[in-house]
C-alpha positions as CSV (number, residue, x, y, z in Angstrom):
1,M,21.7,4.9,-9.3
2,N,24.5,2.8,-10.6
3,F,23.8,-0.9,-10.0
4,R,26.6,-3.4,-9.9
5,K,26.7,-6.9,-8.6
6,T,26.5,-5.5,-5.1
7,T,24.8,-2.3,-4.0
8,T,24.9,-1.2,-0.4
9,I,21.9,0.5,1.3
10,S,21.9,2.2,4.7
11,V,19.7,0.9,7.5
12,G,18.7,3.7,9.7
13,D,16.2,4.0,12.6
14,K,13.2,4.4,10.2
15,T,14.2,1.6,7.8
16,K,15.4,-1.0,10.2
17,P,11.9,-2.1,11.4
18,I,10.7,-2.2,7.8
19,F,13.5,-4.5,6.8
20,E,13.0,-6.6,9.9
21,S,9.3,-7.1,9.1
22,L,10.3,-8.1,5.5
23,E,12.8,-10.6,6.8
24,K,10.0,-12.2,8.9
25,I,7.9,-12.9,5.8
26,R,10.7,-13.7,3.4
27,P,10.4,-17.3,2.1
28,P,13.6,-19.2,2.8
29,H,14.2,-19.8,-0.9
30,L,14.3,-16.1,-1.8
31,S,17.3,-13.9,-1.2
32,F,16.6,-10.6,0.7
33,S,17.7,-8.6,-2.4
34,L,15.2,-10.5,-4.6
35,L,12.5,-9.9,-2.0
36,L,13.2,-6.2,-2.1
37,A,13.1,-6.3,-5.9
38,I,9.7,-8.0,-5.7
39,C,8.4,-5.4,-3.2
40,A,9.6,-2.6,-5.4
41,D,8.1,-4.2,-8.5
42,E,4.7,-4.6,-6.8
43,Y,4.8,-1.0,-5.6
44,V,5.6,0.3,-9.1
45,K,2.8,-1.8,-10.6
46,N,0.3,-0.5,-8.0
47,H,1.3,3.1,-7.9
48,S,2.5,4.1,-11.3
49,G,0.7,7.4,-11.6
50,K,-2.8,5.9,-11.2
51,N,-2.7,5.6,-7.4
52,S,-0.9,7.4,-4.6
53,K,2.6,8.6,-5.3
54,I,5.4,7.7,-3.0
55,T,5.9,11.4,-2.2
56,E,2.4,11.5,-0.7
57,F,3.2,8.9,1.9
58,D,5.1,11.5,4.0
59,S,1.8,13.2,4.9
60,N,-1.3,12.1,6.8
61,L,-3.3,12.3,3.6
62,V,-2.5,8.8,2.5
63,S,-3.3,6.1,5.0
64,T,-1.9,2.6,4.9
65,K,-4.5,1.5,7.4
66,F,-6.8,0.4,4.7
67,P,-6.6,-2.7,2.4
68,L,-6.5,-2.2,-1.4
69,L,-10.0,-1.7,-2.8
70,M,-10.2,-5.1,-4.3
71,A,-8.8,-7.0,-1.3
72,T,-10.9,-9.8,0.2
73,M,-13.9,-8.9,2.2
74,E,-12.3,-10.8,5.2
75,K,-9.4,-8.3,5.1
76,W,-12.0,-5.4,5.0
77,R,-13.9,-6.9,7.9
78,V,-10.8,-7.1,10.1
79,C,-9.8,-3.6,9.0
80,V,-13.2,-2.0,9.6
81,G,-13.5,-3.7,13.0
82,S,-10.2,-2.3,14.2
83,L,-10.6,1.3,13.0
84,S,-10.9,4.3,15.4
85,N,-14.1,6.4,15.2
86,D,-12.3,9.1,13.2
87,D,-10.9,6.6,10.7
88,I,-14.3,4.9,10.2
89,V,-15.8,8.3,9.4
90,K,-13.0,9.0,6.9
91,L,-13.5,5.6,5.3
92,Q,-17.2,6.1,5.0
93,E,-16.7,9.5,3.3
94,R,-14.2,8.0,0.9
95,V,-16.5,5.0,0.1
96,T,-19.3,7.4,-0.6
97,Q,-17.1,9.4,-3.0
98,V,-15.9,6.3,-4.9
99,S,-19.5,5.1,-5.0
100,N,-20.7,8.4,-6.5
101,L,-17.9,8.3,-9.1
102,A,-18.8,4.8,-10.2
103,R,-22.5,5.6,-10.3
104,R,-22.0,8.6,-12.5
105,E,-19.7,6.6,-14.8
106,V,-22.3,3.8,-15.1
107,S,-25.0,6.4,-15.9
108,K,-22.9,7.9,-18.7
109,R,-22.2,4.5,-20.2
110,L,-25.6,2.9,-20.0
């Protein structure tokens, strides 16, 4: 992509609600383009090969229903309380998998 002083992006049916929700949380001192750059930077830092890839978000395998693992417990309380029965089972299965991985790694190291 060739970036100049001004770059145009299209706003379609799928992107309009996303941009509108960003606009609602944009601090008044930030331009919208700087907000988009901050969002992109945060995504790159959190998903640079160590986490879910952007191409995986077009499937149901990656859920954005759940907070980041190290989010506050209050965010987790709200999330868990609002999950459907199926989602709470999926979460419990994943928590068990992560717990098993951590336990094995601790056993190897100690």
